[in-house]
N, C-alpha and C positions, 0 to 999 in steps of 0.2 A: 607535385603541386598539391597542396591541401586546400580543401574548400571549407569555409566556415559558414555554417548556416545560422541565420538569425533566429532568435527564440520566437515561439508562437505568440502572435500579438494578444494582448490581454483583452478579454471580453468586457463590455461595459456592464454596469450594474443591471440595466434593463435587459440586456441579452441573457445574463445569467438568471435573472428572475424568470424570463420566458422559458428558458430551458428547464429550470426547476419545476415550473408549473406543468409543462408538457410531460416531463419525466414522471412527475407525481401521478398524473392520470394514467400514463402508459404502463407504469411499473407497479401499480398498486396490487396486482395479483400475479406479478412476475416471479419466476424462480430466481435463485441466486445466479444461475448461469445466464439468464436473460438480462439481469441487471448488469452483470459484468460486461456482456456484449454491448449493451447500450452505452455504458461508460466508455468503452473502447471506441465506439462510433462517434461520440460527442466530445471527447477530451483527448488531448495529446498525452503521450506516455509521461512526459515531464510534468503534467498537471495532476498525476494520479499517484497516490500512495495507499498502501494497505497497512493498517495497524494490526499487529498480531501478537497474542500472548504466548504463542508457541505451545499451547496445550495440545495442538495437533497441526497438521499442515494442510488442512482442507481448503481454507480460504486463499492462502498463497497459491496453491495448486490451481484452483478454479480461476482466479484472476489472471494467472500467468498464461493460461490457455488463450485468453483474449488480448492481454497486454504483456507480451514477452519483455522481460527485463524490468518489470515494475518494481519500484521501491517497496520493500516490506519493512516496516518500522517495528523494532523490538525494543521496548523500554527495559533496559538492563539495570535494574535497581541494585543488583548485587545480592539479592536475597532469593533467587530462583533455585529450584531443585536442579540437581545434576541432569536429570532427564529433560528438563526444559531447555537447558543449554545444548544437550544432545540433539533435540528436535530442531533447535535453531540452526545448528551446524549442518544437519542433514538437509534441511530446507535450502540452505545456501549452496550445498554441494549438488543436490539432485534436481532442483527446479531452476527454470530460467527466470530468476528473480535477483534483485540486488538487496540483500539483507543489510539494513542500516541499524546499528546499535545506537540507541539514544541513551545517553548516560546522564545521571543526575549531577547536579552541581556539587553535591557533597559525597564524600566517600562513605563506605559502609560504616567505618568507625565514627565518622562525624555524624552520620544519621543516628547511630546507636546512642551517641552522647546526647 
């Protein structure tokens, strides 16, 4: 028997504003690790994503320590260096994250034209 869980209810505009105001004050001198911990405490995993250029794996690693399985968004323009793709692949292989390749609407050839 499988159980289907309902999605986390959406917060109201006022709730999000209050959370942002509280976070702004609490996190103004916080480390990146403290910010990631705060996000994990205040948002569900499904409401969090990390955008990463894959210049390195520091941010995905840090966030995955607090939010295992977090979506890591990689904008794959088709113009990246081989090393960038290697970093993306290593992040996907070695960290507890879900790398999501975000693709442009146009192919490289269409962009070049």
